[in-house]
C-alpha positions in Angstrom: 10.8 34.9 -34.0 7.5 33.4 -33.1 8.5 30.1 -34.7 11.8 30.0 -32.6 9.8 30.8 -29.4 7.3 28.1 -30.2 10.2 25.6 -30.9 11.9 26.5 -27.6 8.6 25.9 -25.7 7.7 22.6 -27.5 11.2 21.1 -27.8 11.5 19.8 -24.2 8.0 18.2 -24.5 8.8 16.6 -27.8 12.2 15.3 -26.6 10.7 14.0 -23.3 7.9 12.2 -25.1 10.3 10.6 -27.6 12.8 9.5 -25.0 10.4 7.7 -22.6 9.6 4.8 -24.8 13.2 4.5 -25.9 14.4 4.4 -22.2 11.8 1.8 -21.3 12.7 -0.4 -24.3 16.4 0.0 -23.6 15.9 -1.0 -19.9 14.0 -4.2 -21.0 16.7 -5.1 -23.5 19.4 -4.9 -20.7 17.7 -7.7 -18.8 18.0 -11.3 -19.9 15.1 -13.4 -21.1 15.7 -15.6 -18.0 15.3 -12.8 -15.5 12.3 -11.2 -17.3 10.5 -14.6 -17.1 11.8 -15.9 -13.7 9.3 -16.4 -10.9 10.9 -17.9 -7.8 7.4 -18.4 -6.3 6.4 -20.6 -9.2 9.7 -22.4 -9.1 9.4 -23.1 -5.4 5.9 -24.4 -5.8 7.3 -27.1 -8.0 9.3 -28.6 -5.1 7.5 -31.8 -4.2 10.0 -33.4 -1.8 12.3 -32.6 1.0 9.6 -32.3 3.7 8.2 -28.9 2.7 5.2 -27.5 0.9 5.8 -24.1 -0.7 2.2 -23.8 -2.0 1.1 -23.4 1.6 3.0 -20.2 2.3 3.7 -18.8 5.7 4.6 -15.3 6.9 7.4 -13.4 5.4 6.9 -13.8 1.7 8.2 -10.9 -0.3 10.0 -9.6 -3.4 12.2 -6.6 -4.2 13.7 -5.5 -7.5 16.1 -2.8 -8.5 17.7 -1.5 -11.7 20.4 1.1 -12.2 23.3 2.3 -14.3 26.9 3.0 -13.3 30.5 2.6 -14.4 30.1 -1.1 -14.5 27.1 -1.0 -16.8 23.4 -1.5 -16.3 22.4 -3.7 -13.4 19.3 -5.5 -12.4 18.7 -7.2 -9.1 15.7 -9.2 -7.9 15.3 -10.8 -4.4 12.4 -13.0 -3.4 11.8 -14.7 -0.1 9.3 -17.5 0.4 8.3 -19.4 3.5 7.3 -23.0 3.0 5.5 -25.1 5.5 7.5 -28.0 7.0 5.7 -31.4 6.9 6.3 -34.3 9.2 8.5 -34.8 12.2 11.6 -35.6 10.2 12.1 -32.0 9.3 13.5 -30.6 6.0 15.9 -32.4 3.8 17.8 -29.2 2.7 20.0 -31.1 0.3 17.0 -32.6 -1.5 15.2 -29.2 -1.6 18.2 -27.3 -2.9 19.1 -29.9 -5.5 15.6 -29.9 -6.8 15.6 -26.1 -7.1 19.0 -26.0 -8.7 18.0 -28.5 -11.4 14.8 -26.5 -12.2 16.6 -23.1 -12.3 19.4 -24.5 -14.6 16.7 -25.8 -16.9 14.9 -22.4 -16.9 18.2 -20.6 -17.7 19.0 -23.0 -20.6 15.4 -22.8 -21.9 15.7 -19.0 -22.0 18.6 -19.2 -24.4 21.3 -18.3 -21.8 24.4 -20.4 -21.2 25.5 -21.7 -17.8 29.1 -20.7 -17.0 29.4 -22.6 -13.7 27.8 -23.3 -10.4 28.5 -24.0 -6.7 26.8 -25.8 -3.9 27.0 -25.5 -0.2 25.1 -27.0 2.8 22.4 -24.3 2.7 22.8 -22.6 -0.7 23.8 -22.8 -4.3 24.7 -20.4 -7.1 24.6 -20.5 -10.8 26.5 -18.1 -13.1 25.2 -17.6 -16.6 25.7 -15.4 -19.7 23.1 -14.2 -22.3 24.8 -12.2 -25.0 26.5 -9.3 -23.2 24.5 -9.9 -20.0 26.2 -11.8 -17.2 24.1 -13.1 -14.3 24.2 -15.0 -11.1 21.4 -16.7 -9.2 21.9 -17.5 -5.5 19.3 -19.5 -3.7 19.6 -20.2 0.1 17.5 -21.9 2.7 16.9 -21.1 6.3 15.2 -23.8 8.5 12.7 -22.9 11.2 10.4 -24.8 13.4 7.3 -24.7 11.3 8.5 -23.0 8.2 11.5 -23.2 5.9 12.5 -19.9 4.3 13.9 -19.8 0.8 15.5 -16.7 -0.7 16.5 -16.3 -4.3 18.6 -13.4 -5.5 19.3 -12.8 -9.2 21.9 -10.1 -10.2 22.6 -9.2 -13.8 25.0 -6.7 -15.4 25.0 -5.6 -19.0 28.2 -3.9 -20.0 
């Protein structure tokens, strides 16, 4: 009887300790190599044209990330906003900035082992759809001009079904 009582007392602790590492490992395996390595700040710092300097950041820089499970599978989302200083009186060449970012993000996706499924480009944004095994993802990067700063926002959404 004492052995059963001891087992009843210890079982929740043993199960809880055993599940935590598994849960953490499972969560990491549901995220693509691209997302786990992606730093939008580092990517934006690489933009050397278009009339902006992202290494001199302004107000409003920030990042948010979420993960969850639901009927559609496991999802990960990451949103990062960076303010870049505008140089010169000519303003920002949005097309040049966004094309530079798109090229760099496509290279990062491919270098991570993922495959690009398609992409689209607008006047102030672009998106790239990719797949990495059972993980499907989309990167959307948009720009918002201001007087002294140009804000860039990157959102990455992934689902692992």
